[in-house]
All heavy atoms as TSV, in Angstrom:
chain	resi	resn	atom	element	x	y	z
A	1	MET	N	N	5.155	-27.028	28.358
A	1	MET	CA	C	3.769	-26.591	28.457
A	1	MET	C	C	3.475	-25.980	29.817
A	1	MET	O	O	2.641	-25.096	29.910
A	1	MET	CB	C	2.820	-27.764	28.206
A	1	MET	CG	C	2.718	-28.231	26.767
A	1	MET	SD	S	1.969	-27.062	25.656
A	1	MET	CE	C	0.252	-27.399	25.875
A	2	ASP	N	N	4.138	-26.481	30.854
A	2	ASP	CA	C	3.867	-25.972	32.193
A	2	ASP	C	C	4.171	-24.488	32.323
A	2	ASP	O	O	3.535	-23.792	33.110
A	2	ASP	CB	C	4.679	-26.746	33.238
A	2	ASP	CG	C	4.188	-28.165	33.409
A	2	ASP	OD1	O	3.040	-28.440	33.028
A	2	ASP	OD2	O	4.959	-29.002	33.903
A	3	SER	N	N	5.133	-23.996	31.557
A	3	SER	CA	C	5.518	-22.593	31.676
A	3	SER	C	C	4.603	-21.659	30.886
A	3	SER	O	O	4.682	-20.447	31.034
A	3	SER	CB	C	6.967	-22.404	31.214
A	3	SER	OG	O	7.084	-22.708	29.835
A	4	LEU	N	N	3.734	-22.218	30.053
A	4	LEU	CA	C	2.839	-21.386	29.249
A	4	LEU	C	C	1.648	-20.906	30.059
A	4	LEU	O	O	1.154	-21.618	30.936
A	4	LEU	CB	C	2.327	-22.177	28.039
A	4	LEU	CG	C	3.353	-22.626	27.013
A	4	LEU	CD1	C	2.671	-23.484	25.957
A	4	LEU	CD2	C	4.052	-21.453	26.375
A	5	SER	N	N	1.181	-19.726	29.710
A	5	SER	CA	C	-0.046	-19.218	30.338
A	5	SER	C	C	-1.226	-20.001	29.773
A	5	SER	O	O	-1.122	-20.625	28.705
A	5	SER	CB	C	-0.211	-17.731	30.029
A	5	SER	OG	O	-0.541	-17.552	28.657
A	6	PRO	N	N	-2.375	-19.967	30.457
A	6	PRO	CA	C	-3.553	-20.657	29.912
A	6	PRO	C	C	-3.892	-20.199	28.490
A	6	PRO	O	O	-4.230	-21.016	27.630
A	6	PRO	CB	C	-4.664	-20.306	30.898
A	6	PRO	CG	C	-3.937	-20.100	32.190
A	6	PRO	CD	C	-2.642	-19.437	31.804
A	7	LYS	N	N	-3.776	-18.909	28.239
A	7	LYS	CA	C	-4.062	-18.381	26.901
A	7	LYS	C	C	-3.091	-18.972	25.876
A	7	LYS	O	O	-3.497	-19.365	24.780
A	7	LYS	CB	C	-3.952	-16.864	26.907
A	7	LYS	CG	C	-4.204	-16.223	25.579
A	7	LYS	CD	C	-4.044	-14.721	25.640
A	7	LYS	CE	C	-4.211	-14.106	24.260
A	7	LYS	NZ	N	-3.968	-12.674	24.275
A	8	ASP	N	N	-1.824	-19.052	26.238
A	8	ASP	CA	C	-0.831	-19.619	25.324
A	8	ASP	C	C	-1.051	-21.113	25.113
A	8	ASP	O	O	-0.819	-21.633	24.022
A	8	ASP	CB	C	0.581	-19.360	25.839
A	8	ASP	CG	C	0.972	-17.893	25.761
A	8	ASP	OD1	O	0.381	-17.161	24.945
A	8	ASP	OD2	O	1.869	-17.480	26.522
A	9	ARG	N	N	-1.481	-21.815	26.134
A	9	ARG	CA	C	-1.772	-23.248	25.995
A	9	ARG	C	C	-2.915	-23.473	25.009
A	9	ARG	O	O	-2.854	-24.367	24.157
A	9	ARG	CB	C	-2.140	-23.866	27.337
A	9	ARG	CG	C	-0.979	-24.048	28.254
A	9	ARG	CD	C	-1.414	-24.702	29.534
A	9	ARG	NE	N	-0.361	-24.561	30.525
A	9	ARG	CZ	C	-0.466	-24.936	31.756
A	9	ARG	NH1	N	-1.595	-25.481	32.194
A	9	ARG	NH2	N	0.525	-24.782	32.596
A	10	VAL	N	N	-3.967	-22.679	25.148
A	10	VAL	CA	C	-5.097	-22.789	24.228
A	10	VAL	C	C	-4.641	-22.459	22.813
A	10	VAL	O	O	-4.992	-23.149	21.851
A	10	VAL	CB	C	-6.266	-21.885	24.676
A	10	VAL	CG1	C	-7.338	-21.810	23.598
A	10	VAL	CG2	C	-6.856	-22.383	25.978
A	11	GLY	N	N	-3.838	-21.422	22.689
A	11	GLY	CA	C	-3.306	-21.057	21.379
A	11	GLY	C	C	-2.496	-22.178	20.761
A	11	GLY	O	O	-2.589	-22.451	19.562
A	12	ARG	N	N	-1.697	-22.843	21.579
A	12	ARG	CA	C	-0.897	-23.971	21.094
A	12	ARG	C	C	-1.806	-25.109	20.637
A	12	ARG	O	O	-1.568	-25.728	19.612
A	12	ARG	CB	C	0.031	-24.427	22.211
A	12	ARG	CG	C	0.889	-25.630	21.928
A	12	ARG	CD	C	2.141	-25.358	21.119
A	12	ARG	NE	N	2.958	-24.285	21.600
A	12	ARG	CZ	C	4.055	-24.411	22.348
A	12	ARG	NH1	N	4.443	-25.603	22.728
A	12	ARG	NH2	N	4.746	-23.358	22.694
A	13	CYS	N	N	-2.854	-25.375	21.397
A	13	CYS	CA	C	-3.799	-26.438	21.017
A	13	CYS	C	C	-4.509	-26.111	19.709
A	13	CYS	O	O	-4.686	-26.987	18.854
A	13	CYS	CB	C	-4.821	-26.660	22.125
A	13	CYS	SG	S	-4.136	-27.450	23.586
A	14	VAL	N	N	-4.917	-24.861	19.552
A	14	VAL	CA	C	-5.577	-24.438	18.312
A	14	VAL	C	C	-4.619	-24.611	17.133
A	14	VAL	O	O	-5.012	-25.112	16.071
A	14	VAL	CB	C	-6.076	-22.978	18.432
A	14	VAL	CG1	C	-6.515	-22.432	17.085
A	14	VAL	CG2	C	-7.197	-22.878	19.447
A	15	ALA	N	N	-3.369	-24.229	17.317
A	15	ALA	CA	C	-2.376	-24.371	16.248
A	15	ALA	C	C	-2.151	-25.841	15.904
A	15	ALA	O	O	-2.029	-26.198	14.723
A	15	ALA	CB	C	-1.061	-23.710	16.663
A	16	MET	N	N	-2.112	-26.698	16.901
A	16	MET	CA	C	-1.924	-28.126	16.649
A	16	MET	C	C	-3.126	-28.717	15.914
A	16	MET	O	O	-2.965	-29.561	15.022
A	16	MET	CB	C	-1.672	-28.864	17.963
A	16	MET	CG	C	-0.311	-28.547	18.558
A	16	MET	SD	S	-0.054	-29.186	20.218
A	16	MET	CE	C	-0.291	-30.922	20.006
A	17	LEU	N	N	-4.328	-28.288	16.272
A	17	LEU	CA	C	-5.534	-28.760	15.595
A	17	LEU	C	C	-5.522	-28.319	14.136
A	17	LEU	O	O	-5.830	-29.108	13.236
A	17	LEU	CB	C	-6.788	-28.259	16.306
A	17	LEU	CG	C	-8.119	-28.647	15.676
A	17	LEU	CD1	C	-8.287	-30.155	15.616
A	17	LEU	CD2	C	-9.261	-28.014	16.456
A	18	GLN	N	N	-5.154	-27.074	13.887
A	18	GLN	CA	C	-5.079	-26.568	12.518
A	18	GLN	C	C	-4.038	-27.338	11.714
A	18	GLN	O	O	-4.274	-27.710	10.561
A	18	GLN	CB	C	-4.755	-25.069	12.505
A	18	GLN	CG	C	-4.736	-24.462	11.126
A	18	GLN	CD	C	-6.082	-24.571	10.418
A	18	GLN	OE1	O	-7.141	-24.519	11.035
A	18	GLN	NE2	N	-6.046	-24.731	9.107
A	19	TRP	N	N	-2.884	-27.615	12.322
A	19	TRP	CA	C	-1.843	-28.386	11.662
A	19	TRP	C	C	-2.358	-29.773	11.283
A	19	TRP	O	O	-2.129	-30.261	10.182
A	19	TRP	CB	C	-0.617	-28.498	12.574
A	19	TRP	CG	C	0.497	-29.288	11.982
A	19	TRP	CD1	C	1.484	-28.838	11.155
A	19	TRP	CD2	C	0.728	-30.694	12.161
A	19	TRP	NE1	N	2.310	-29.876	10.810
A	19	TRP	CE2	C	1.882	-31.022	11.408
A	19	TRP	CE3	C	0.086	-31.696	12.880
A	19	TRP	CZ2	C	2.384	-32.315	11.361
A	19	TRP	CZ3	C	0.592	-32.982	12.831
A	19	TRP	CH2	C	1.731	-33.286	12.084
A	20	THR	N	N	-3.092	-30.411	12.206
A	20	THR	CA	C	-3.645	-31.740	11.960
A	20	THR	C	C	-4.639	-31.711	10.810
A	20	THR	O	O	-4.618	-32.575	9.926
A	20	THR	CB	C	-4.309	-32.293	13.234
A	20	THR	OG1	O	-3.331	-32.342	14.275
A	20	THR	CG2	C	-4.901	-33.668	13.010
A	21	ARG	N	N	-5.515	-30.709	10.806
A	21	ARG	CA	C	-6.493	-30.594	9.721
A	21	ARG	C	C	-5.811	-30.409	8.373
A	21	ARG	O	O	-6.220	-30.998	7.368
A	21	ARG	CB	C	-7.439	-29.432	9.985
A	21	ARG	CG	C	-8.440	-29.708	11.069
A	21	ARG	CD	C	-9.324	-28.503	11.299
A	21	ARG	NE	N	-10.362	-28.820	12.265
A	21	ARG	CZ	C	-10.989	-27.916	12.973
A	21	ARG	NH1	N	-10.695	-26.629	12.829
A	21	ARG	NH2	N	-11.908	-28.279	13.834
A	22	GLU	N	N	-4.771	-29.580	8.343
A	22	GLU	CA	C	-4.039	-29.354	7.093
A	22	GLU	C	C	-3.334	-30.633	6.625
A	22	GLU	O	O	-3.316	-30.936	5.424
A	22	GLU	CB	C	-3.044	-28.217	7.268
A	22	GLU	CG	C	-3.722	-26.860	7.412
A	22	GLU	CD	C	-2.780	-25.755	7.827
A	22	GLU	OE1	O	-1.567	-26.007	8.022
A	22	GLU	OE2	O	-3.254	-24.609	7.967
A	23	LEU	N	N	-2.768	-31.383	7.559
A	23	LEU	CA	C	-2.116	-32.647	7.219
A	23	LEU	C	C	-3.116	-33.630	6.622
A	23	LEU	O	O	-2.870	-34.245	5.582
A	23	LEU	CB	C	-1.455	-33.257	8.455
A	23	LEU	CG	C	-0.856	-34.653	8.273
A	23	LEU	CD1	C	0.347	-34.601	7.346
A	23	LEU	CD2	C	-0.475	-35.243	9.622
A	24	LEU	N	N	-4.264	-33.764	7.269
A	24	LEU	CA	C	-5.296	-34.664	6.756
A	24	LEU	C	C	-5.790	-34.216	5.385
A	24	LEU	O	O	-6.021	-35.042	4.504
A	24	LEU	CB	C	-6.463	-34.759	7.743
A	24	LEU	CG	C	-6.157	-35.477	9.052
A	24	LEU	CD1	C	-7.331	-35.344	10.009
A	24	LEU	CD2	C	-5.825	-36.928	8.814
A	25	ALA	N	N	-5.947	-32.910	5.197
A	25	ALA	CA	C	-6.391	-32.395	3.903
A	25	ALA	C	C	-5.388	-32.751	2.814
A	25	ALA	O	O	-5.783	-33.184	1.717
A	25	ALA	CB	C	-6.593	-30.881	3.979
A	26	ARG	N	N	-4.101	-32.614	3.102
A	26	ARG	CA	C	-3.084	-32.976	2.104
A	26	ARG	C	C	-3.143	-34.462	1.786
A	26	ARG	O	O	-3.021	-34.864	0.619
A	26	ARG	CB	C	-1.692	-32.588	2.606
A	26	ARG	CG	C	-1.426	-31.091	2.564
A	26	ARG	CD	C	0.040	-30.764	2.814
A	26	ARG	NE	N	0.539	-31.241	4.089
A	26	ARG	CZ	C	0.489	-30.568	5.236
A	26	ARG	NH1	N	-0.074	-29.363	5.265
A	26	ARG	NH2	N	0.983	-31.069	6.342
A	27	GLN	N	N	-3.336	-35.294	2.797
A	27	GLN	CA	C	-3.428	-36.731	2.577
A	27	GLN	C	C	-4.638	-37.081	1.715
A	27	GLN	O	O	-4.544	-37.900	0.796
A	27	GLN	CB	C	-3.509	-37.480	3.906
A	27	GLN	CG	C	-2.235	-37.472	4.695
A	27	GLN	CD	C	-2.403	-38.114	6.064
A	27	GLN	OE1	O	-3.515	-38.338	6.541
A	27	GLN	NE2	N	-1.278	-38.398	6.715
A	28	ILE	N	N	-5.761	-36.470	2.004
A	28	ILE	CA	C	-6.995	-36.746	1.259
A	28	ILE	C	C	-6.839	-36.317	-0.198
A	28	ILE	O	O	-7.213	-37.053	-1.116
A	28	ILE	CB	C	-8.201	-36.064	1.930
A	28	ILE	CG1	C	-8.486	-36.752	3.276
A	28	ILE	CG2	C	-9.429	-36.071	1.022
A	28	ILE	CD1	C	-9.422	-35.990	4.187
A	29	VAL	N	N	-6.280	-35.142	-0.426
A	29	VAL	CA	C	-6.075	-34.670	-1.796
A	29	VAL	C	C	-5.092	-35.580	-2.529
A	29	VAL	O	O	-5.287	-35.895	-3.707
A	29	VAL	CB	C	-5.613	-33.200	-1.804
A	29	VAL	CG1	C	-5.134	-32.777	-3.182
A	29	VAL	CG2	C	-6.732	-32.289	-1.329
A	30	ALA	N	N	-4.061	-36.044	-1.832
A	30	ALA	CA	C	-3.098	-36.953	-2.461
A	30	ALA	C	C	-3.760	-38.275	-2.851
A	30	ALA	O	O	-3.431	-38.862	-3.880
A	30	ALA	CB	C	-1.929	-37.206	-1.515
A	31	GLU	N	N	-4.702	-38.737	-2.038
A	31	GLU	CA	C	-5.380	-40.011	-2.296
A	31	GLU	C	C	-6.495	-39.893	-3.333
A	31	GLU	O	O	-6.692	-40.805	-4.139
A	31	GLU	CB	C	-5.976	-40.563	-1.000
A	31	GLU	CG	C	-4.944	-40.996	0.014
A	31	GLU	CD	C	-5.556	-41.304	1.379
A	31	GLU	OE1	O	-6.794	-41.386	1.485
A	31	GLU	OE2	O	-4.777	-41.447	2.336
A	32	HIS	N	N	-7.258	-38.794	-3.293
A	32	HIS	CA	C	-8.474	-38.678	-4.106
A	32	HIS	C	C	-8.439	-37.566	-5.139
A	32	HIS	O	O	-9.401	-37.415	-5.891
A	32	HIS	CB	C	-9.694	-38.467	-3.194
A	32	HIS	CG	C	-9.870	-39.547	-2.184
A	32	HIS	ND1	N	-10.322	-40.802	-2.530
A	32	HIS	CD2	C	-9.625	-39.588	-0.855
A	32	HIS	CE1	C	-10.365	-41.563	-1.435
A	32	HIS	NE2	N	-9.937	-40.841	-0.417
A	33	GLY	N	N	-7.393	-36.786	-5.154
A	33	GLY	CA	C	-7.286	-35.684	-6.104
A	33	GLY	C	C	-7.962	-34.428	-5.590
A	33	GLY	O	O	-8.619	-34.431	-4.545
A	34	PRO	N	N	-7.801	-33.356	-6.338
A	34	PRO	CA	C	-8.387	-32.068	-5.932
A	34	PRO	C	C	-9.907	-32.154	-5.814
A	34	PRO	O	O	-10.548	-32.935	-6.528
A	34	PRO	CB	C	-7.986	-31.118	-7.059
A	34	PRO	CG	C	-6.855	-31.779	-7.754
A	34	PRO	CD	C	-7.057	-33.263	-7.587
A	35	MET	N	N	-10.438	-31.347	-4.919
A	35	MET	CA	C	-11.889	-31.288	-4.719
A	35	MET	C	C	-12.244	-29.910	-4.191
A	35	MET	O	O	-11.367	-29.203	-3.687
A	35	MET	CB	C	-12.354	-32.386	-3.764
A	35	MET	CG	C	-11.772	-32.309	-2.376
A	35	MET	SD	S	-12.193	-33.727	-1.330
A	35	MET	CE	C	-11.292	-35.043	-2.103
A	36	PRO	N	N	-13.508	-29.529	-4.284
A	36	PRO	CA	C	-13.925	-28.230	-3.754
A	36	PRO	C	C	-13.621	-28.125	-2.256
A	36	PRO	O	O	-13.649	-29.134	-1.528
A	36	PRO	CB	C	-15.440	-28.201	-4.005
A	36	PRO	CG	C	-15.658	-29.186	-5.111
A	36	PRO	CD	C	-14.612	-30.246	-4.928
A	37	ALA	N	N	-13.337	-26.909	-1.816
A	37	ALA	CA	C	-12.955	-26.673	-0.421
A	37	ALA	C	C	-14.013	-27.170	0.560
A	37	ALA	O	O	-13.683	-27.727	1.612
A	37	ALA	CB	C	-12.686	-25.181	-0.197
A	38	GLU	N	N	-15.276	-26.987	0.225
A	38	GLU	CA	C	-16.356	-27.424	1.124
A	38	GLU	C	C	-16.344	-28.942	1.294
A	38	GLU	O	O	-16.494	-29.464	2.401
A	38	GLU	CB	C	-17.706	-26.946	0.587
A	38	GLU	CG	C	-18.875	-27.261	1.483
A	38	GLU	CD	C	-18.948	-26.432	2.763
A	38	GLU	OE1	O	-18.179	-25.479	2.914
A	38	GLU	OE2	O	-19.790	-26.769	3.610
A	39	ARG	N	N	-16.164	-29.656	0.201
A	39	ARG	CA	C	-16.114	-31.122	0.283
A	39	ARG	C	C	-14.884	-31.561	1.066
A	39	ARG	O	O	-14.962	-32.467	1.893
A	39	ARG	CB	C	-16.104	-31.750	-1.099
A	39	ARG	CG	C	-16.001	-33.265	-1.001
A	39	ARG	CD	C	-16.496	-33.970	-2.238
A	39	ARG	NE	N	-16.670	-35.378	-1.959
A	39	ARG	CZ	C	-17.793	-35.934	-1.526
A	39	ARG	NH1	N	-18.861	-35.201	-1.316
A	39	ARG	NH2	N	-17.864	-37.223	-1.288
A	40	LEU	N	N	-13.745	-30.928	0.816
A	40	LEU	CA	C	-12.518	-31.277	1.523
A	40	LEU	C	C	-12.688	-31.068	3.030
A	40	LEU	O	O	-12.254	-31.899	3.831
A	40	LEU	CB	C	-11.344	-30.464	0.986
A	40	LEU	CG	C	-9.989	-30.764	1.597
A	40	LEU	CD1	C	-9.617	-32.235	1.453
A	40	LEU	CD2	C	-8.933	-29.862	0.980
A	41	LYS	N	N	-13.354	-29.996	3.400
A	41	LYS	CA	C	-13.603	-29.724	4.823
A	41	LYS	C	C	-14.346	-30.894	5.474
A	41	LYS	O	O	-13.977	-31.354	6.556
A	41	LYS	CB	C	-14.417	-28.433	4.968
A	41	LYS	CG	C	-14.816	-28.118	6.403
A	41	LYS	CD	C	-15.630	-26.846	6.472
A	41	LYS	CE	C	-17.075	-27.119	6.163
A	41	LYS	NZ	N	-17.962	-25.973	6.447
A	42	TRP	N	N	-15.373	-31.396	4.794
A	42	TRP	CA	C	-16.162	-32.494	5.364
A	42	TRP	C	C	-15.423	-33.824	5.286
A	42	TRP	O	O	-15.587	-34.683	6.157
A	42	TRP	CB	C	-17.534	-32.568	4.703
A	42	TRP	CG	C	-18.379	-31.415	5.131
A	42	TRP	CD1	C	-18.760	-30.347	4.382
A	42	TRP	CD2	C	-18.892	-31.173	6.437
A	42	TRP	NE1	N	-19.487	-29.464	5.131
A	42	TRP	CE2	C	-19.584	-29.949	6.409
A	42	TRP	CE3	C	-18.831	-31.867	7.638
A	42	TRP	CZ2	C	-20.218	-29.421	7.523
A	42	TRP	CZ3	C	-19.472	-31.339	8.750
A	42	TRP	CH2	C	-20.146	-30.136	8.693
A	43	GLU	N	N	-14.588	-34.004	4.275
A	43	GLU	CA	C	-13.768	-35.221	4.206
A	43	GLU	C	C	-12.761	-35.254	5.354
A	43	GLU	O	O	-12.510	-36.318	5.937
A	43	GLU	CB	C	-13.048	-35.313	2.857
A	43	GLU	CG	C	-13.946	-35.565	1.673
A	43	GLU	CD	C	-14.540	-36.962	1.612
A	43	GLU	OE1	O	-14.108	-37.856	2.372
A	43	GLU	OE2	O	-15.442	-37.182	0.785
A	44	VAL	N	N	-12.200	-34.103	5.679
A	44	VAL	CA	C	-11.286	-34.019	6.828
A	44	VAL	C	C	-12.047	-34.349	8.113
A	44	VAL	O	O	-11.572	-35.130	8.947
A	44	VAL	CB	C	-10.620	-32.626	6.914
A	44	VAL	CG1	C	-9.913	-32.430	8.247
A	44	VAL	CG2	C	-9.648	-32.428	5.760
A	45	ALA	N	N	-13.220	-33.770	8.272
A	45	ALA	CA	C	-14.027	-34.047	9.468
A	45	ALA	C	C	-14.361	-35.528	9.562
A	45	ALA	O	O	-14.305	-36.123	10.652
A	45	ALA	CB	C	-15.309	-33.213	9.438
A	46	LYS	N	N	-14.675	-36.127	8.429
A	46	LYS	CA	C	-14.996	-37.558	8.416
A	46	LYS	C	C	-13.813	-38.379	8.920
A	46	LYS	O	O	-13.971	-39.290	9.723
A	46	LYS	CB	C	-15.372	-37.984	7.000
A	46	LYS	CG	C	-15.732	-39.435	6.855
A	46	LYS	CD	C	-16.110	-39.710	5.408
A	46	LYS	CE	C	-16.238	-41.185	5.150
A	46	LYS	NZ	N	-16.464	-41.453	3.724
A	47	ARG	N	N	-12.633	-38.039	8.453
A	47	ARG	CA	C	-11.452	-38.778	8.883
A	47	ARG	C	C	-11.171	-38.545	10.372
A	47	ARG	O	O	-10.756	-39.447	11.083
A	47	ARG	CB	C	-10.250	-38.375	8.039
A	47	ARG	CG	C	-9.102	-39.320	8.246
A	47	ARG	CD	C	-8.086	-39.306	7.174
A	47	ARG	NE	N	-8.572	-39.789	5.898
A	47	ARG	CZ	C	-7.797	-39.912	4.831
A	47	ARG	NH1	N	-6.522	-39.604	4.903
A	47	ARG	NH2	N	-8.289	-40.348	3.691
A	48	MET	N	N	-11.421	-37.345	10.849
A	48	MET	CA	C	-11.136	-37.031	12.254
A	48	MET	C	C	-12.124	-37.688	13.216
A	48	MET	O	O	-11.748	-38.109	14.300
A	48	MET	CB	C	-11.149	-35.512	12.474
A	48	MET	CG	C	-9.977	-34.802	11.836
A	48	MET	SD	S	-10.023	-33.025	12.087
A	48	MET	CE	C	-9.592	-32.949	13.821
A	49	TYR	N	N	-13.387	-37.754	12.813
A	49	TYR	CA	C	-14.441	-38.182	13.733
A	49	TYR	C	C	-15.100	-39.499	13.322
A	49	TYR	O	O	-16.193	-39.817	13.789
A	49	TYR	CB	C	-15.488	-37.073	13.858
A	49	TYR	CG	C	-14.887	-35.790	14.363
A	49	TYR	CD1	C	-14.678	-34.716	13.511
A	49	TYR	CD2	C	-14.481	-35.661	15.689
A	49	TYR	CE1	C	-14.099	-33.540	13.970
A	49	TYR	CE2	C	-13.906	-34.495	16.152
A	49	TYR	CZ	C	-13.722	-33.444	15.285
A	49	TYR	OH	O	-13.144	-32.286	15.743
A	50	ASP	N	N	-14.438	-40.269	12.489
A	50	ASP	CA	C	-15.027	-41.500	11.964
A	50	ASP	C	C	-15.375	-42.519	13.056
A	50	ASP	O	O	-16.279	-43.318	12.880
A	50	ASP	CB	C	-14.084	-42.128	10.944
A	50	ASP	CG	C	-14.775	-43.185	10.117
A	50	ASP	OD1	O	-15.881	-42.897	9.625
A	50	ASP	OD2	O	-14.217	-44.282	9.970
A	51	ALA	N	N	-14.692	-42.482	14.179
A	51	ALA	CA	C	-14.945	-43.449	15.252
A	51	ALA	C	C	-16.230	-43.148	16.020
A	51	ALA	O	O	-16.713	-43.996	16.770
A	51	ALA	CB	C	-13.761	-43.484	16.213
A	52	ASP	N	N	-16.783	-41.952	15.833
A	52	ASP	CA	C	-17.999	-41.555	16.543
A	52	ASP	C	C	-19.191	-41.740	15.602
A	52	ASP	O	O	-19.354	-40.977	14.643
A	52	ASP	CB	C	-17.876	-40.090	16.972
A	52	ASP	CG	C	-19.096	-39.574	17.708
A	52	ASP	OD1	O	-20.175	-40.198	17.634
A	52	ASP	OD2	O	-18.968	-38.524	18.363
A	53	PRO	N	N	-20.040	-42.751	15.859
A	53	PRO	CA	C	-21.159	-43.036	14.930
A	53	PRO	C	C	-22.088	-41.848	14.708
A	53	PRO	O	O	-22.526	-41.619	13.579
A	53	PRO	CB	C	-21.896	-44.190	15.606
A	53	PRO	CG	C	-20.891	-44.824	16.510
A	53	PRO	CD	C	-19.978	-43.713	16.955
A	54	ALA	N	N	-22.395	-41.098	15.741
A	54	ALA	CA	C	-23.305	-39.957	15.583
A	54	ALA	C	C	-22.666	-38.880	14.714
A	54	ALA	O	O	-23.319	-38.331	13.807
A	54	ALA	CB	C	-23.678	-39.382	16.947
A	55	ALA	N	N	-21.412	-38.581	14.958
A	55	ALA	CA	C	-20.710	-37.577	14.153
A	55	ALA	C	C	-20.589	-38.057	12.714
A	55	ALA	O	O	-20.781	-37.281	11.765
A	55	ALA	CB	C	-19.331	-37.289	14.746
A	56	ARG	N	N	-20.253	-39.331	12.527
A	56	ARG	CA	C	-20.105	-39.885	11.188
A	56	ARG	C	C	-21.411	-39.756	10.396
A	56	ARG	O	O	-21.398	-39.398	9.214
A	56	ARG	CB	C	-19.655	-41.341	11.263
A	56	ARG	CG	C	-19.340	-41.933	9.901
A	56	ARG	CD	C	-18.782	-43.344	9.977
A	56	ARG	NE	N	-19.644	-44.239	10.715
A	56	ARG	CZ	C	-19.298	-44.867	11.841
A	56	ARG	NH1	N	-18.105	-44.704	12.357
A	56	ARG	NH2	N	-20.152	-45.668	12.458
A	57	GLU	N	N	-22.531	-40.006	11.040
A	57	GLU	CA	C	-23.825	-39.895	10.363
A	57	GLU	C	C	-24.092	-38.465	9.899
A	57	GLU	O	O	-24.517	-38.237	8.762
A	57	GLU	CB	C	-24.945	-40.346	11.298
A	57	GLU	CG	C	-26.308	-40.303	10.671
A	57	GLU	CD	C	-27.409	-40.751	11.639
A	57	GLU	OE1	O	-27.121	-41.491	12.586
A	57	GLU	OE2	O	-28.549	-40.324	11.409
A	58	ILE	N	N	-23.816	-37.506	10.741
A	58	ILE	CA	C	-24.000	-36.094	10.383
A	58	ILE	C	C	-23.082	-35.719	9.227
A	58	ILE	O	O	-23.501	-35.067	8.264
A	58	ILE	CB	C	-23.735	-35.190	11.606
A	58	ILE	CG1	C	-24.825	-35.414	12.656
A	58	ILE	CG2	C	-23.657	-33.722	11.198
A	58	ILE	CD1	C	-24.512	-34.819	14.012
A	59	ILE	N	N	-21.832	-36.127	9.307
A	59	ILE	CA	C	-20.855	-35.806	8.266
A	59	ILE	C	C	-21.250	-36.452	6.942
A	59	ILE	O	O	-21.159	-35.813	5.887
A	59	ILE	CB	C	-19.441	-36.228	8.710
A	59	ILE	CG1	C	-18.997	-35.360	9.892
A	59	ILE	CG2	C	-18.452	-36.135	7.555
A	59	ILE	CD1	C	-17.789	-35.892	10.643
A	60	GLU	N	N	-21.704	-37.684	6.976
A	60	GLU	CA	C	-22.142	-38.354	5.751
A	60	GLU	C	C	-23.305	-37.612	5.100
A	60	GLU	O	O	-23.370	-37.501	3.879
A	60	GLU	CB	C	-22.527	-39.809	6.039
A	60	GLU	CG	C	-21.366	-40.708	6.373
A	60	GLU	CD	C	-20.441	-40.987	5.195
A	60	GLU	OE1	O	-20.822	-40.739	4.038
A	60	GLU	OE2	O	-19.315	-41.441	5.460
A	61	ARG	N	N	-24.231	-37.094	5.907
A	61	ARG	CA	C	-25.348	-36.313	5.358
A	61	ARG	C	C	-24.835	-35.044	4.699
A	61	ARG	O	O	-25.314	-34.657	3.619
A	61	ARG	CB	C	-26.356	-35.968	6.453
A	61	ARG	CG	C	-27.264	-37.124	6.798
A	61	ARG	CD	C	-28.461	-36.647	7.599
A	61	ARG	NE	N	-28.069	-35.877	8.762
A	61	ARG	CZ	C	-28.262	-36.246	10.027
A	61	ARG	NH1	N	-28.882	-37.370	10.301
A	61	ARG	NH2	N	-27.882	-35.479	11.017
A	62	LYS	N	N	-23.883	-34.378	5.337
A	62	LYS	CA	C	-23.302	-33.165	4.758
A	62	LYS	C	C	-22.582	-33.484	3.443
A	62	LYS	O	O	-22.700	-32.740	2.474
A	62	LYS	CB	C	-22.324	-32.495	5.736
A	62	LYS	CG	C	-22.990	-31.893	6.933
A	62	LYS	CD	C	-23.798	-30.706	6.534
A	62	LYS	CE	C	-24.314	-29.969	7.739
A	62	LYS	NZ	N	-25.073	-28.768	7.372
A	63	LEU	N	N	-21.823	-34.587	3.431
A	63	LEU	CA	C	-21.104	-34.970	2.225
A	63	LEU	C	C	-22.062	-35.268	1.064
A	63	LEU	O	O	-21.749	-34.994	-0.084
A	63	LEU	CB	C	-20.207	-36.173	2.491
A	63	LEU	CG	C	-18.884	-35.854	3.170
A	63	LEU	CD1	C	-18.208	-37.136	3.655
A	63	LEU	CD2	C	-17.970	-35.076	2.254
A	64	ALA	N	N	-23.227	-35.818	1.379
A	64	ALA	CA	C	-24.212	-36.130	0.340
A	64	ALA	C	C	-24.748	-34.849	-0.310
A	64	ALA	O	O	-25.149	-34.860	-1.472
A	64	ALA	CB	C	-25.358	-36.935	0.925
A	65	ASP	N	N	-24.729	-33.737	0.440
A	65	ASP	CA	C	-25.234	-32.459	-0.066
A	65	ASP	C	C	-24.180	-31.629	-0.779
A	65	ASP	O	O	-24.508	-30.621	-1.402
A	65	ASP	CB	C	-25.816	-31.624	1.086
A	65	ASP	CG	C	-27.069	-32.261	1.665
A	65	ASP	OD1	O	-27.731	-33.055	0.961
A	65	ASP	OD2	O	-27.395	-31.952	2.836
A	66	VAL	N	N	-22.909	-32.021	-0.657
A	66	VAL	CA	C	-21.806	-31.240	-1.221
A	66	VAL	C	C	-21.409	-31.833	-2.555
A	66	VAL	O	O	-21.258	-33.041	-2.685
A	66	VAL	CB	C	-20.599	-31.219	-0.257
A	66	VAL	CG1	C	-19.423	-30.496	-0.875
A	66	VAL	CG2	C	-20.975	-30.590	1.066
A	67	SER	N	N	-21.221	-30.972	-3.542
A	67	SER	CA	C	-20.803	-31.482	-4.853
A	67	SER	C	C	-19.306	-31.779	-4.863
A	67	SER	O	O	-18.564	-31.329	-4.020
A	67	SER	CB	C	-21.120	-30.446	-5.933
A	67	SER	OG	O	-20.365	-29.281	-5.724
A	68	GLY	N	N	-18.898	-32.513	-5.873
A	68	GLY	CA	C	-17.474	-32.793	-6.052
A	68	GLY	C	C	-17.164	-34.147	-5.666
A	68	GLY	O	O	-16.207	-34.715	-5.501
């Protein structure tokens, strides 16, 4: 990482975040079955930010509005 430029470091972080989101999405689908993309997006967010009460509350409200 030390040899990477700041732009490349940010790019690497973005790629790692995307990889993590995709991994969580696969796990959620494996556990709960297929669901609409919008619901899956919020289920991934819920799993990522569940330790933060304020974030969890916002995500739960979004999930209540999403079908599936």
